C-alpha positions in Angstrom: -1.8 -38.8 -43.7 0.2 -40.3 -40.9 -0.9 -43.9 -40.0 0.3 -46.2 -37.3 -0.2 -49.9 -38.1 0.0 -52.2 -35.1 0.7 -55.8 -36.1 3.1 -56.6 -39.0 1.6 -60.0 -40.0 0.0 -60.6 -43.3 -2.9 -58.2 -42.8 -0.7 -55.4 -41.3 1.9 -55.9 -44.0 -0.7 -55.7 -46.8 -2.3 -52.5 -45.3 1.2 -51.0 -45.0 2.0 -51.8 -48.6 -1.2 -50.2 -49.8 -0.9 -47.0 -47.7 2.8 -46.5 -48.2 2.4 -46.9 -52.0 -0.1 -44.0 -51.8 2.5 -41.7 -50.3 1.2 -41.8 -46.7 3.5 -41.6 -43.7 3.3 -45.2 -42.3 4.8 -46.5 -39.1 4.6 -50.2 -38.3 4.7 -51.6 -34.7 5.1 -55.3 -33.8 6.7 -57.1 -30.9 8.3 -59.4 -33.4 11.4 -57.7 -34.6 11.7 -60.0 -37.7 8.3 -58.9 -38.9 9.1 -55.3 -38.4 12.4 -55.7 -40.3 10.5 -57.4 -43.2 8.2 -54.5 -43.4 10.9 -51.8 -43.3 13.1 -53.7 -45.8 10.4 -54.3 -48.4 8.2 -51.2 -48.0 8.6 -47.5 -47.7 7.7 -47.5 -44.0 9.3 -46.9 -40.6 9.0 -49.5 -37.9 9.6 -50.2 -34.2 9.7 -53.5 -32.3 7.6 -53.4 -29.1 4.2 -53.9 -27.7 1.6 -51.8 -29.5 -0.4 -51.2 -26.3 2.5 -49.6 -24.5 2.3 -45.8 -24.4 6.0 -45.3 -24.7 6.1 -47.5 -27.8 3.3 -45.6 -29.5 5.0 -42.3 -28.5 8.2 -43.5 -30.3 6.0 -44.4 -33.3 4.8 -40.8 -33.6 1.4 -41.2 -32.0 1.3 -37.5 -30.9 0.6 -36.3 -34.4 -0.9 -39.5 -36.0 -4.1 -39.2 -38.0 -5.1 -42.9 -37.6 -4.2 -46.0 -35.8 -5.0 -49.5 -37.1 -4.8 -52.2 -34.4 -4.4 -55.5 -36.2 -2.3 -57.7 -33.9 -3.3 -61.3 -33.2 -4.7 -60.4 -29.8 -8.1 -58.8 -29.3 -7.1 -57.5 -25.9 -4.0 -55.8 -27.2 -6.0 -54.2 -30.1 -8.6 -52.8 -27.7 -6.1 -51.5 -25.2 -4.1 -50.0 -28.1 -7.1 -48.0 -29.2 -7.8 -46.9 -25.7 -4.3 -45.6 -25.2 -4.4 -44.0 -28.6 -7.6 -42.1 -27.6 -6.8 -41.3 -23.9 -3.1 -40.5 -24.1 -2.6 -39.3 -27.7 -6.0 -38.2 -28.9 -5.6 -40.0 -32.3 -8.7 -39.0 -34.3 -9.5 -42.4 -36.0 -9.1 -45.8 -34.5 -9.7 -49.2 -36.2 -9.4 -52.5 -34.4 -9.6 -56.1 -35.6 -11.5 -58.2 -33.1 -12.3 -61.9 -33.3 -14.0 -62.8 -30.1 -17.8 -63.0 -30.4 -18.1 -61.9 -26.8 -16.3 -58.7 -27.4 -18.2 -58.0 -30.6 -21.5 -58.5 -28.9 -20.5 -56.2 -26.1 -19.2 -53.5 -28.3 -22.3 -53.4 -30.5 -24.5 -53.3 -27.4 -25.0 -50.7 -24.7 -22.4 -52.4 -22.5 -19.5 -50.4 -24.0 -20.3 -46.8 -24.7 -18.0 -45.1 -27.2 -16.3 -43.0 -24.6 -15.6 -46.2 -22.6 -14.2 -48.2 -25.6 -13.2 -45.6 -28.2 -13.0 -47.7 -31.3 -14.4 -46.0 -34.4 -14.4 -49.1 -36.6 -14.4 -52.8 -35.6 -13.4 -55.3 -38.1 -14.4 -58.9 -37.5 -12.5 -61.4 -39.7 -15.0 -64.1 -39.0 -17.9 -61.9 -40.0 -16.1 -60.9 -43.2 -15.3 -64.5 -44.1 -18.9 -65.6 -43.4 -20.2 -62.9 -45.7 -17.7 -63.9 -48.4 -18.8 -67.6 -48.0 -22.5 -66.6 -48.4 -21.7 -64.7 -51.5 -19.8 -67.7 -53.0 -22.8 -69.9 -52.2 -25.2 -67.5 -53.8 -23.2 -67.6 -57.1 -21.6 -71.1 -57.3 -20.2 -70.7 -60.8 -17.8 -67.9 -59.6 -14.5 -68.3 -57.8 -14.7 -64.7 -56.5 -17.5 -62.2 -56.0 -18.2 -58.9 -54.3 -21.2 -56.5 -54.5 -21.1 -52.8 -55.4 -23.4 -49.9 -55.9 -25.8 -51.0 -53.1 -26.1 -54.5 -54.6 -27.0 -53.2 -58.1 -23.6 -54.4 -59.5 -21.5 -57.4 -58.8 -17.8 -58.2 -59.3 -17.7 -61.8 -60.5 -14.6 -63.9 -61.0 -15.2 -66.7 -63.6 -12.9 -69.3 -65.1 -13.0 -69.6 -68.9 -13.6 -73.3 -69.6 -12.9 -75.4 -72.6 -15.7 -74.8 -75.1 -16.6 -71.4 -73.8 -18.5 -69.7 -76.7 -16.6 -66.4 -76.5 -13.0 -67.9 -76.4 -10.7 -66.2 -78.9 -13.1 -63.3 -79.5 -11.8 -59.7 -79.2 -13.5 -58.0 -76.3 -14.6 -55.1 -78.6 -16.6 -57.6 -80.6 -18.4 -58.8 -77.5 -19.8 -55.3 -77.1 -21.3 -55.5 -80.6 -22.5 -59.2 -80.1 -24.3 -58.5 -76.8 -25.2 -54.8 -77.1 -27.7 -54.8 -74.2 -25.5 -56.8 -71.8 -24.4 -54.6 -68.9 -21.2 -56.4 -68.1 -17.5 -55.4 -68.5 -14.4 -57.5 -68.4 -12.2 -55.5 -66.1 -9.4 -57.9 -65.2 -7.8 -61.1 -66.5 -5.5 -63.5 -64.7 -3.3 -65.4 -67.2 -0.2 -67.5 -66.3 -0.3 -66.2 -62.8 -0.3 -62.5 -63.8 -3.3 -60.1 -63.6 -3.8 -57.3 -66.0 -6.5 -54.9 -67.2 -7.5 -56.0 -70.8 -7.6 -53.7 -73.8 -10.5 -53.9 -76.4 -8.3 -55.9 -78.8 -7.5 -58.6 -76.2 -9.1 -62.0 -76.2 -10.1 -64.5 -73.5 -8.4 -67.9 -73.7 -9.2 -71.3 -72.2 -7.9 -71.4 -68.6 -8.1 -67.6 -68.1 -9.6 -66.3 -64.9 -11.7 -63.3 -65.8 -13.2 -60.6 -63.6 -16.5 -59.1 -64.8 -18.4 -56.2 -63.3 -22.1 -57.0 -64.1 -25.5 -55.5 -63.4 -27.3 -57.9 -61.0 -30.2 -58.4 -63.4 -27.8 -59.5 -66.2 -25.8 -62.1 -64.1 -27.9 -65.1 -65.4 -27.5 -63.9 -69.0 -23.7 -63.5 -68.5 -23.3 -67.0 -67.1 -25.4 -68.3 -70.0 -23.2 -66.6 -72.5 -20.1 -68.1 -70.9 -21.7 -71.6 -70.8 -21.9 -71.6 -67.0 -24.7 -73.2 -65.0 -26.9 -70.8 -63.0 -28.7 -72.7 -60.2 -29.7 -71.9 -56.7 -28.2 -74.0 -53.9 -30.7 -76.2 -52.0 -28.4 -78.5 -49.9 -25.1 -77.4 -48.3 -22.8 -79.3 -46.0 -20.5 -77.3 -43.8 -17.3 -78.8 -42.5 -16.4 -76.8 -39.4 -18.8 -75.6 -36.8 -16.7 -72.8 -35.3 -17.5 -69.1 -35.4 -17.5 -68.9 -39.2 -19.4 -72.1 -39.8 -22.0 -71.1 -37.2 -22.5 -67.7 -38.7 -23.0 -69.1 -42.2 -25.4 -71.8 -40.9 -27.5 -69.1 -39.1 -27.7 -67.0 -42.2 -28.8 -70.0 -44.3 -31.5 -70.8 -41.7 -33.0 -67.3 -42.2 -32.4 -67.0 -45.9 -35.4 -66.1 -48.1 -34.6 -69.0 -50.3 -34.6 -72.1 -48.0 -31.3 -73.9 -48.0 -31.0 -77.2 -46.1 -27.7 -77.3 -44.3 -25.8 -79.8 -42.3 -22.8 -79.1 -40.1 -19.9 -81.5 -39.4 -17.7 -80.5 -36.4 -14.9 -82.6 -34.9 -14.7 -81.1 -31.4 -17.6 -82.3 -29.3 -18.1 -79.1 -27.2 -18.0 -77.0 -30.4 -20.6 -79.3 -32.0 -22.8 -79.1 -28.9 -22.7 -75.4 -29.0 -23.6 -75.3 -32.6 -26.5 -77.7 -32.1 -27.9 -75.5 -29.3 -27.6 -72.3 -31.4 -29.2 -73.7 -34.6 -32.8 -74.6 -35.0 -33.2 -76.1 -38.4 -29.7 -77.4 -39.1 -28.5 -80.9 -38.4 -25.1 -81.0 -36.6 -22.9 -84.1 -36.8 -20.0 -84.7 -34.4 -17.1 -86.2 -36.2 -14.2 -85.8 -38.7 -15.0 -84.1 -42.0 -12.5 -86.4 -43.6 -14.4 -89.5 -42.6 -16.0 -90.9 -45.7 -18.7 -92.6 -43.6 -19.7 -89.4 -41.9 -19.8 -87.6 -45.2 -22.1 -90.3 -46.5 -24.3 -89.9 -43.4 -24.5 -86.2 -44.3 -25.7 -87.2 -47.8 -22.7 -85.5 -49.4 -23.6 -87.1 -52.7 -26.8 -85.0 -52.9 -25.1 -81.7 -51.7 -25.1 -78.8 -54.1 -22.0 -77.5 -52.2 -19.6 -78.3 -49.5 -18.1 -75.4 -47.5 -14.9 -76.3 -45.5 -14.2 -73.7 -42.9 -12.2 -75.4 -40.1 -9.1 -73.8 -38.6 -6.7 -76.0 -40.6 -6.0 -75.2 -44.3 -5.0 -78.8 -45.2 -8.0 -80.3 -43.6 -10.3 -77.9 -45.5 -8.6 -78.8 -48.8 -8.6 -82.6 -48.2 -12.2 -82.5 -47.0 -13.2 -80.6 -50.1 -11.5 -83.2 -52.4 -13.1 -86.1 -50.6 -16.5 -84.5 -50.7 -16.2 -83.8 -54.4 -15.1 -87.4 -55.0 -18.2 -88.5 -53.1 -20.5 -86.5 -55.3 -20.7 -82.9 -54.0 -21.4 -80.6 -56.9 -19.0 -77.8 -55.8 -16.5 -77.1 -53.1 -15.5 -73.9 -51.3 -12.6 -73.8 -48.9 -11.2 -71.4 -46.3 -7.4 -71.0 -46.9 -5.1 -68.8 -44.9 -1.8 -69.8 -46.6 -1.6 -68.0 -50.0 1.0 -70.5 -51.2 -1.6 -73.2 -51.2 -3.8 -71.4 -53.7 -2.0 -72.8 -56.9 -3.1 -76.3 -55.7 -6.8 -75.4 -55.9 -7.3 -76.1 -59.6 -5.3 -79.3 -59.8 -7.3 -80.6 -56.8 -10.6 -79.7 -58.4 -11.5 -77.2 -55.7 -14.0 -74.7 -57.1 -13.5 -71.6 -55.0 -11.5 -70.4 -51.9 -11.8 -67.7 -49.4 -8.7 -65.9 -48.0 -9.5 -64.4 -44.6 -6.6 -62.0 -44.9 -7.8 -60.6 -48.2 -11.3 -60.1 -46.9 -10.0 -58.3 -43.8 -7.6 -56.1 -45.9 -10.5 -55.2 -48.2 -12.7 -54.3 -45.2 -10.0 -52.1 -43.6 -9.2 -50.3 -46.8 -12.9 -49.6 -47.3 -12.9 -47.7 -43.9 -9.6 -46.0 -44.4 -10.6 -44.4 -47.7 -13.7 -43.1 -46.1 -14.6 -39.8 -47.9 -16.1 -40.2 -51.3 -14.8 -43.7 -51.7 -17.6 -46.0 -50.7 -16.1 -49.4 -51.1 -12.7 -51.1 -51.9 -12.1 -54.7 -52.7 -8.6 -56.2 -52.9 -8.0 -58.8 -55.6 -5.5 -61.6 -55.3 -2.6 -60.9 -53.1 -3.2 -57.2 -53.4 -2.2 -56.9 -57.0 -5.4 -55.0 -58.0 -8.3 -53.2 -56.4 -11.9 -52.5 -57.3 -12.9 -49.1 -56.1 -16.4 -47.6 -55.8 -16.5 -43.8 -55.4 -18.8 -40.8 -55.9 -17.7 -38.4 -58.6 -17.2 -34.9 -57.1 -17.8 -31.7 -58.9 -14.1 -30.9 -58.6 -13.0 -34.2 -60.1 -11.1 -34.0 -63.4 -13.3 -36.8 -64.8 -16.6 -35.0 -64.2 -18.1 -33.9 -67.5 -15.8 -36.1 -69.6 -16.6 -39.0 -71.9 -14.9 -42.3 -70.8 -12.9 -42.4 -74.0 -11.4 -39.0 -73.3 -10.4 -39.6 -69.6 -6.6 -40.0 -69.2 -6.8 -43.2 -67.1 -3.6 -45.2 -66.6 -3.3 -48.3 -68.7 -4.2 -50.5 -65.7 -7.5 -48.8 -65.0 -10.9 -49.7 -66.4 -14.5 -48.4 -65.7 -16.7 -51.3 -64.6 -20.0 -49.7 -63.8 -21.6 -46.3 -63.5 -24.8 -45.6 -61.5 -26.7 -42.4 -62.1 -29.7 -42.0 -59.9 -31.3 -45.4 -59.7 -30.0 -46.6 -63.1 -26.9 -48.5 -64.0 -25.6 -47.1 -67.3 -24.3 -49.2 -70.2 -20.5 -48.7 -70.3 -19.4 -47.3 -73.7 -16.6 -45.0 -74.7 -19.1 -42.3 -75.3 -20.7 -42.4 -71.9 -20.2 -39.0 -70.1 -19.3 -39.1 -66.4 -21.3 -36.6 -64.4 -21.0 -35.0 -61.0 -22.8 -37.3 -58.4 -22.4 -40.4 -60.5 -21.3 -43.5 -58.5 -18.5 -45.2 -60.4 -16.8 -48.6 -60.1 -13.2 -48.8 -61.2 -10.7 -51.6 -61.6 -7.2 -50.5 -60.9 -3.8 -52.2 -60.7 -2.3 -51.4 -57.3 0.4 -49.2 -58.7 -2.3 -47.0 -60.4 -4.5 -46.5 -57.3 -2.8 -43.1 -56.3 -3.5 -41.8 -59.8 -7.1 -43.0 -59.6 -7.5 -41.2 -56.3 -6.0 -38.0 -57.8 -8.5 -38.2 -60.7 -11.3 -38.7 -58.3 -9.8 -36.1 -55.9 -10.5 -38.2 -52.8 -7.0 -39.0 -51.6 -7.1 -36.4 -48.8 -10.7 -36.8 -47.9 -10.4 -39.6 -45.3 -12.7 -38.4 -42.5 
C-alpha cells in the first residue's frame, strides 16, 4: 500500500514508523525540512519538504498512484485543503484528517458539509480522543492505562504491582491454577523501562507495570486479587476548562452514575464559556496551582483531580499540589514523553498522552478490513490488536498452544458469539472468532500475516 503522511511531527512520525515497518510504501511531507530529514534518516520512508496542500508537492510525493493520504499537520485548514486536493486532483481513495477545531467538527458531522463538498473519509479529533481516554481513566482509578475491546466485553488494564501485592514472585502459570475461573491474562510487562510479553514461567515483581486483558465482569475480582481498591468516583475536580475539560465535564453531567464535578479555569473568557455550556458543574475562574482556590473546590474531598490544561508542567504541578491537599488520585495530560519518567517520583497516578491516543485512533482506521481496533502502548513499542479470524487465516482451527506466534505475541481474549472464552493453551481458534492480541511492534507484520489482513485495508 502506498501512503502519503502529511505532517512529520510526533504523530506523523509514529504513523510513518508503524506503516514503514509493515513494508508499506510511505512518503512523508512537511514544510519543516528538519522534520522530514529526521523521518528519512531514521525510518524506511521517502520525504519531501513543502506545503502538503500544494498540488505540485503532493504530485512529487506520488499522489497520482497513492492509496491513502493522512493529513496530520498542526493546521486544521491545511489538513482539510490537503484532503480536498487529494480527492479533486489526484482521486486518492482514502483520506484521513486530524481536526482540532470544534467548529469544523460540528460542521463536518452535520449537513453543512456533504461528503462531496468536504471529501474526508475519517476525521480524527485529538481532543475527543483525549476526553474519551480521560473518562476511561476516571472509570477505573486503580489503572494507569486502559482501553476497551470486543464491544466493551473486554478491557486492557495497566496496573502497577505494589509492595505487598499477593501475587508477587508467583509464576504466571500458577496463577492460572490458583484462579481457574478468572478471565484475565497478563499480556505485557514493563520492567526497568523495557516492555516485553511474559512467558508462563515469568513472575511479577514489585514495581512492575503489568498489562492485563480482562473480561469486564471480572475486573473487580482482578483488582481484589492484586490488592487494588475498586471504587466509583463521586467527586472530580478538573483543572483546565478548554475543549478537553469541557468535553469531560459534559460527559460527567450525563453519566448514569452521578459524578459531582468542579472545573478550574485560569482564562476568564474560557471559564465563562464553560459556565454557559455546563448545567450542573461549578466553574471557578482562577489558577489551578492556587492552594486557596483548590481548597475552595474542596480538593480534600475529591476522589480524583484531572489536569488537562495546555501546559504539561502546569498539569503536573497542579496534580502534585492537589494530591498534597488530599485528592485521592491524579490524572494529567502530558504531551512531552520525556516527562513521563517523573510521574512516579511525583506521585502522579496516571497520565494521558494525546499523541499516543491519536496514533491509536489513526491506526485503527488504517487497518480497516478485519482489524477492528488497534491500541498503541507506550511510545509505540507494542500494540493490542482486535481482529476477526477469517476462514483463510492460518490460525483458524488451531489450538492456541499449536499456533506459531512470534515470542512477542500473546492472546489476550477470544469472543465467540456472545461469550468470552477462558484463555488456555487448549482453546481452539475458530473462523469468525474475535481475537485480541498483544504484539511487540516488530511482530505486527507477522501477526497480520497470520490473520491474513495485511492487504485488506478498505
